[in-house]
N, C-alpha and C positions, 0 to 999 in steps of 0.2 A: 604615633603619629598622627594629630587632630587632622582629621578629614574638611576639605574647604565648603563652603556653603553650596548647594547646589550639585556638589560629586557626582550627588548618585541620580543625577534629573536627568533624564533621555533626550538626547539631542532632538529639536524640533526637526530638526534632514531626517534621521530615524525613521522619527512618529509617522511623515511624509511619505516617504519611502514608502513605508511596508501599510500602513492604510489603502496608497494607491495599488500596490500588489497584491491587497485582500480584495479591495473592489473584484480587480480582475479573477481572482484566482474564485473567489466566493461566487460571483456571477456564473463564471462558467461552469462552479462545478454544481451549481444550481440546473443551469439550467441540462449539463449533464446527467444528473441525477432523477429529472422531469421526462429524457429522453428515453433514458435507462425503462423510467416506469410504464412510457408506452411499449416500448418491448418486449416487457415481462410479460402484462399479461396477454400481448399476440402471440407469445411462446405457448404461453399457458393455452392458450384457450385453442391452438392449432396442433401444438402436441398433444395434450392431455396429461394429468399426472405422472402417467409413468414415462412418457414418451420424454417429458419434459428434467422428471430424475434421471435417464438418461444420458442426455444433454448437461449436466449436471454435473456427471462422473465423469463424462467426457473431457471436458473444459478442467473440472478440479485434475486431473489427473495431468493436463497438457503442465497445467499451472503449478502443481507441486516439484512437480520432476523441472520448471525451469526453475522455480528457486531454490532447489536443492543443488545444480548443476551451473546456474549461470549465474555469479555473484555480482551483481549491478554496483558499480562504481560512482557512481554519482553523490554521493554524500562525501566520501571521501575527494572526490575530485573537489565536490566546494569548500571542502574545511581546508587542504591544503591549496589549491588553489589562490584561495582569500588571500594568503602571505604570500603569495607571488604576484597579482593583482594590487593587493596593497603598494610591494616595491617595486611595480610597472614594468619586473619580470618577465618580457615576454617570450623569452626562450625555451626556461622553465615551464612558465601555463603551457607554452604547444605541446612540450614533451610530454606533459602529465596528462594531456588530453587525448597522444598519441597510444599512450597504454591504455587507456579508458576507453580509447577503439579495438584498440584490440582484445582487452579482454571480452569485452562486447560478440565480439566478432567470433572468436573459441568457445565462451559461456553459450551462445545459441547453435551452434553447431552441434556439439557437445551436448548438450539436453535436447534437442530433435532426436538424436540419435540416437540415443539411450531409452527415449522414450517409445520409438519406434519400434525399437528391437526388444524392449521388454511388453510390449503393447498382448502381445498372445501370454504369455504369463496373465498379468494380471488382470487380464480377459477373464481367464477360466477361473481363477480366484474370486474375481466379482460374480460367477455366476453367468455370465452373458453369452448368450447362446450365436452362433453362426451369423444370426441374422444381423446381431447389433455388435457384434467383437469389432465389428472393420470402425468406430466412433474413436477407439484408443489412437489408432495410429494415425488417424484422418485429423484428430483435431491435431496433436502433435506438430502437423505438419506451421501450425500457429507458433510455436515458438522459434522456428528454425532463424527468420532473422530477426533480431532488437535491437536496434542501437539507440531506442529510446534513451539506458540511463545518463548515455554522454549527453544527448540533446536537452534532457532536463537539466543535469549541470552545467552545461553552458549558457543555457534561457537564464536560469536563474541565476549565475553568475553578477554575468549581465542586464539583471534587473527586468527581465523581459515577458514576465510576467502574463504581461497582455497578448502576446503572440503564442503564449504557450496555450495562455486560455481560446483561444480561438482555434486553434489546432483541437485541442480538445472537445470542442462543441463539435467541429467538422466529423472527426470522427463518430462522433456518437449519433450525429443524424445520419450520416450514411447509413451505420446500424439497424436503424430503426425504422430507415426506411426501403432496408432490404428485409427488415424484417416482414413489413406491412404487405409485400410483392411476392415474399416467399408465402405467407397464409394464404393471399389472394387465389395462388396459383394453385395452392393446396401442394408445396413440395414439399413437404413433412422433415422429418428428421433431415436426411440430409440435405435439404436447404437451409438447416438452420445451424449447422454443424459446418456447415462452406461459409456463411454468412462469416462464422466464429473466426475461421482462417483465417477469409480477408481480411476481414475488420482488425485481426489480430497485428498482421504484416504489415499494415496502412499506418495500423497504431507506432507498430517499430521502428517505422524510417521518417515519422513527420517530422517529430522532433530532432532527428540527428540533422536531417537536412536544415530545418530549420537556425541550429545552434551555430550548423557552419558559418551558414551565412551573416550570422553577429558575430560572431568571430574576430570574421575577416573586416567585417563592416567597422570593428573597433579597433580595430589594426594589428590583430595578435596575429595575421593568416593563417596558415592552415597544419593541422596535428605534425607536428614529428614523431616520428619513433627512436627513442633513444631508451634501450631498458635499461641498462645497467644506470648510465646515467639519471635518471629520472628516480630510479629509484635511490638512491646514492644522494641525490639532494634534499626527495623529501623521507626523512626518514621513517617508518614505521608506517610506510603508506598500506602496505600490501598487508600487515597485520590489521590494521584498521577496515580497508573494503573486507576484511574475511570475518573481525569480530564484530560489525557493523553488520553485515550480512547474516551471521550466524544469529543474531538474536532477532532477522527479520525473519527466516528461516524460522528458528523454535515457534514464534509467531504465527506463520503461515500454516505451519502444524497442525495449528489447530482451528487455523481458519479454512485450509483446505483439504489435507488429511480427514477431518469428520466426516465428508460427505463421501469420501471411500469407504471408509468404514462404517458407514449408516447401509453400504451401500452391499457390502456384506452380515450386517444385523438384521436389514429393514427390507420390504418390499420397496421395488423401485418408486411407487405409489408415493408410499412414506418419503423416502427422498426426495420427490418432485413436491410433498406442503415444506418440508427441512429448505429447499432452495428457494420457495417464494418467499422462507422469512428471512432467509440469509440475503438475499437480492434488494428485499427493503433495505435491511441492515445497513448494508452496504451505499444502500441511495442516504441514509442517515450521515456515515461516514464519510459521506462527500461534500458533505459542510464542516465535518473537524477535522480532514487533512488538511483543508485549503490554508488555514491557520500555520499548522507543523511545519507545513511547506516555507512556506511567508516566513515563519519566524526563523527558522533554521540559520541560514543566513547573516539574520540578524545577534543571533548566540554566539556565534561563532566568531563574529568579526568584537562583539564582548569580549570575550574567553581572548583573544589575539592582542588585546587591546589590555588584559589583566584586569577587566572594567566589569569585575564579578558581582558587585553591589546594584549594577544596572540592571545586570542579567537576572538578577534575582527578583529585582522590582519589577520587571516588564514582565516575567511570567507571576508573579503573585495579582498582580491586576490584572491579567489576561485570562487566568486560570479561573479566579471568582468570577468575574463576568461571565466564562463560559460554562459555570457552573450554574447557573442561573439561568441562561438561555435552556439550558437541557431542560430544566427543571419547567419551566412555563411551555416546553413543548413537548416533551415526553407525557406529563401525566395528562392530557385530553387526549392525544393520541390513543394511550391506550383502552383509555373509556372508552371510545366512539370506533375501537379497531375489528368487530365486527363486521357493523355494516361497512366501512371502508372498506375491506378485504372480500366482500361478499359483490360488491360495487362493481370494484376494479376488476376482480380476478371469474366472477362467476360466483353463482350459486355451490357447484359443485368443490368449489377451494374452503367453503366453508369450516373444513375439520384442520384447515390448518391454521385458526384463529389463535388454538392455544401456544403452538411453538412459536408463530410469531411475534406475541405479547412479550414471550420470557425472552426471547433474543432482543426483542428491542429493549429489556432493561438489561441484560449483557451488553447492548450496545452504548446506553446511555453510557455505565457503567465506564468504558473504556476510552469513548469523547472527551470523559470530565480531567483522562490523566492525558491525554492524549500528546501535550505540550511537553511533558516528561525525556518525553524519548527523546527531542530535539536538546532540550537542555541539557541530557546527559552526557548525550557523543559531545557539543560542543565542548563538555568540561573536560577531555578525553574518557570519560567512564564506560568507554565502549566493553572494555573485559568487564564490568559489571551489570550490563545490560545482557550481556550471556549466560553469567551465571542464574540472572531471574530468570529470562526467557526459558535457560533450561530447568528449571525448577517447573516452574510453568508447565511447561511442554509436558514435564513429569504428571504433574498431579492429573493435568488434562486426559493422559491416556490411561492412567488410573482408574479414572470418576468416569468415561464416559459408557463404557462398557453395562458394568452395573447399571448404572444411573437410565439406558434405552434400558436396559431387562424390569425395570420397576414399570416407567415412567412412558415409556415408548418412545418416540419421537421425537417427545420434547426433554425426556431426558436429556439430549445431547444438547439442547439450549441452558438448560438447568448448570450442566458443567461447564459453560462459558462463564455465566453468571459468577460464580464461584472462581473458577479462575480469575477471571479481572479482577475479582476482587482481590485478590491473592497479590496480583501484577502489580494492583494498584498502588495497595502498600508498601511493597517493598520498594515500587522507585521513588515512593513519599520518604523514608525512612531513609533510604542512600542518596538522596537528593539533599535531604536535608545536612546528612554526616558529610558530603562534599563541601558544602556550603560553609559549614560552621567548620572543616578544619584546614586555616589557612596553606595547609601544608600538602594539602591533597589537591589546591589550585592548580600546581602544575604537575601533579604527576600524569604520563601518560599524553602530555600537550604535544605538539607539536612546536620545534625549536626553528624560528624565524631563519 
């Protein structure tokens, strides 16, 4: 069948909506990144490299346990909810949100309980003495209540990226202000761990409260709970939740567990230097994730309408532009890195420059392919992402200890460079295979 002229063009309404959402997300993420880059040197100067390393271990421990045990349903809610919203099936959407709330509540309690229970064992494994072992169970309180995934799904489904942006800036501002106060009053490590807990809990409920308000404002009322009926009318929902989370879990294993592994292999001071590199990299990721978050609902809409040519065209154009921006920004930053690091964190952190430089390369590679994840998810290729993530995680766990033993803390960043390169290549190959084979377009797709 011959395609009609303009059949693969991207609708103007879609572009306008995407640009509007990107404007809000980018502006908020730039603000959050800048606020984070104020908080980080404040914490570094207040705690010193060793104290910063211990705090990083506590945060990483809480986050990795939450990532393993709290399965976030937001991607599945957006994907399945898109069909309900397109058909204006309000009851189905309310039930879907109700199941999402249940998953969030159970996941938060389960994750926090497990993290607190295992904290003494992990503290001993990490060699934390009694004066520092308290950091792990206290930090675990920060993951007890987190309804943010459901809130994210609601705000993004109703195109309220502007409200989400304001909430993120508010939470980051609170964190920054509390950090400056704790530094000036000399609260030390207990003060900064308390800030982590307080801001994590605040962040966990803000988006949810706003999402419920937006859901009601759009005439969808409040969430309903009907587990059996919800699963029946959203075939494959739990599988999608599991697979979409498993791919992220595998990714986060290399992003969070690396700090725990380094806590065993090297001193807290070296972990502190690595934390500087990781946080700087995360600030850069905040500029890339918005595009991924904003484009995912558009990809799901294209996939729901079987408009795969439009999906591919948007993905190709945005990815090409993104690679160009990365090259223009990353190269000058790497060349000027030493004066930047010492000016922000102080001359005591000059030894962190090599690991920051290599980590910047790793982040650049990941950013270049950041749109591949939402594209594959929208095409129903959640299982493929799990397989790719599993292979990548195994490779990272094999590489990190030998590389650290040879290169020191820089070896962990080198492991990220190698694994990100492998991940990028495998995602590109699988996406090309999926788009070129029409038989795979419907595979694992949601049936309206």
